[in-house]
C-alpha distance (Angstrom), angle and dihedral (degrees) to the residues before:
residue distance angle dihedral
X1 . . .
X2 3.80 . .
X3 3.79 135.9 .
X4 3.79 124.6 -142.9
X5 3.79 123.2 -165.9
X6 3.78 116.8 -176.4
X7 3.81 138.7 169.0
X8 3.81 124.7 -133.6
X9 3.83 118.4 -165.2
X10 3.81 111.7 -101.0
X11 3.81 91.7 -130.3
X12 3.82 90.5 88.0
X13 3.81 123.9 90.4
X14 3.81 121.1 -119.0
X15 3.83 91.7 -99.2
X16 3.80 91.9 49.8
X17 3.81 90.3 48.7
X18 3.80 90.7 51.5
X19 3.81 88.8 52.5
X20 3.81 91.2 50.1
X21 3.81 90.6 48.6
X22 3.80 90.3 49.5
X23 3.82 89.9 47.5
X24 3.82 90.0 52.8
X25 3.81 90.7 48.8
X26 3.81 88.4 51.1
X27 3.81 89.4 52.8
X28 3.80 89.1 56.5
X29 3.82 91.3 46.8
X30 3.82 89.9 47.9
X31 3.80 87.7 64.1
X32 3.84 90.3 50.3
X33 3.79 92.7 -98.1
X34 3.78 125.8 152.9
X35 3.81 117.3 -137.0
X36 3.81 111.2 -137.6
X37 3.80 98.7 176.5
X38 3.79 141.7 -13.7
X39 3.78 121.2 -159.1
X40 3.80 126.4 -174.4
X41 3.82 106.6 -146.4
X42 3.83 92.7 -169.0
X43 3.78 131.7 -125.9
X44 3.78 120.1 -40.4
X45 3.77 136.4 173.5
X46 3.79 112.3 -99.9
X47 3.80 120.1 -127.0
X48 3.81 88.7 -125.0
X49 3.82 134.5 1.8
X50 3.80 116.1 -82.5
X51 3.82 116.2 -165.3
X52 3.82 90.0 -17.7
X53 3.83 91.5 -53.1
X54 3.80 118.9 126.7
X55 3.82 96.5 177.8
X56 3.78 130.2 40.7
X57 3.77 141.7 -179.2
X58 3.80 112.8 -120.9
X59 3.82 118.1 -145.6
X60 3.81 125.3 -171.2
X61 3.83 123.4 -158.8
X62 3.79 132.2 -176.0
X63 3.78 115.4 -162.3
X64 3.78 145.0 155.6
X65 3.78 118.4 -123.1
X66 3.77 138.7 159.1
X67 3.85 106.9 -95.3
X68 3.83 91.4 -129.0
X69 3.82 90.1 60.4
X70 3.82 96.0 53.8
X71 3.81 91.0 85.2
X72 3.82 90.9 54.1
X73 3.81 91.8 48.5
X74 3.80 89.3 48.6
X75 3.83 90.4 54.7
X76 3.81 92.0 48.9
X77 3.79 92.5 49.9
X78 3.82 91.5 49.3
X79 3.80 92.1 59.2
X80 3.81 94.0 43.7
X81 3.85 104.4 112.3
X82 3.83 95.6 -157.3
X83 3.82 94.7 59.2
X84 3.80 116.7 80.8
X85 3.81 97.8 -172.1
X86 3.79 136.9 -12.3
X87 3.77 140.6 -176.8
X88 3.80 128.3 -160.8
X89 3.80 117.3 -161.5
X90 3.76 133.6 174.0
X91 3.79 111.3 -112.5
X92 3.80 112.4 -116.7
X93 3.76 120.4 -177.6
X94 3.77 117.3 -118.0
X95 3.81 119.0 -97.6
X96 3.80 95.0 -109.6
X97 3.79 94.5 57.8
X98 3.82 90.2 45.4
X99 3.84 89.7 52.3
X100 3.80 90.4 50.2
X101 3.80 90.5 51.4
X102 3.81 91.0 49.9
X103 3.82 91.3 49.4
X104 3.80 92.5 50.4
X105 3.81 90.5 48.3
X106 3.82 90.5 51.7
X107 3.80 90.5 47.6
X108 3.79 90.5 49.3
X109 3.80 90.4 50.3
X110 3.81 90.4 50.4
X111 3.79 90.6 50.2
X112 3.80 92.3 52.6
X113 3.78 101.7 85.1
X114 3.77 119.1 151.8
X115 3.79 118.8 -118.9
X116 3.82 90.0 -117.6
X117 3.81 91.1 57.4
X118 3.79 89.6 48.1
X119 3.80 91.7 51.4
X120 3.81 91.2 50.4
X121 3.79 92.2 50.4
X122 3.78 91.5 48.4
X123 3.78 91.7 50.5
X124 3.81 90.7 52.0
X125 3.77 91.4 50.3
X126 3.79 93.2 47.5
X127 3.80 93.1 47.6
X128 3.80 91.8 58.9
């Protein structure tokens, strides 16, 4: 799973922005990607002007895509005139959720005891 954050110049109207967002989603689908979510983070002031734009609309996408096709998508986004800047990152779960998964796996492994092992342990307990 990948995340895409991109900035659209604030000079566009809401309808035009929706069309640009849809166009970007179509670019991802063109490369056989699957859109998981799209979130418009609204207009914000940029830290510095980019292509004479002082404000921009931030858009966040989550999507699935074959890793070999990321380079092609990157090229297509670079030549897109309506996108000021973008960043594609691979989604990595946070450390806490990974720790929880590891703990549950360990607990599952502990729970998986064969019936033969159980019988042996019971015999030892009963002998004492």
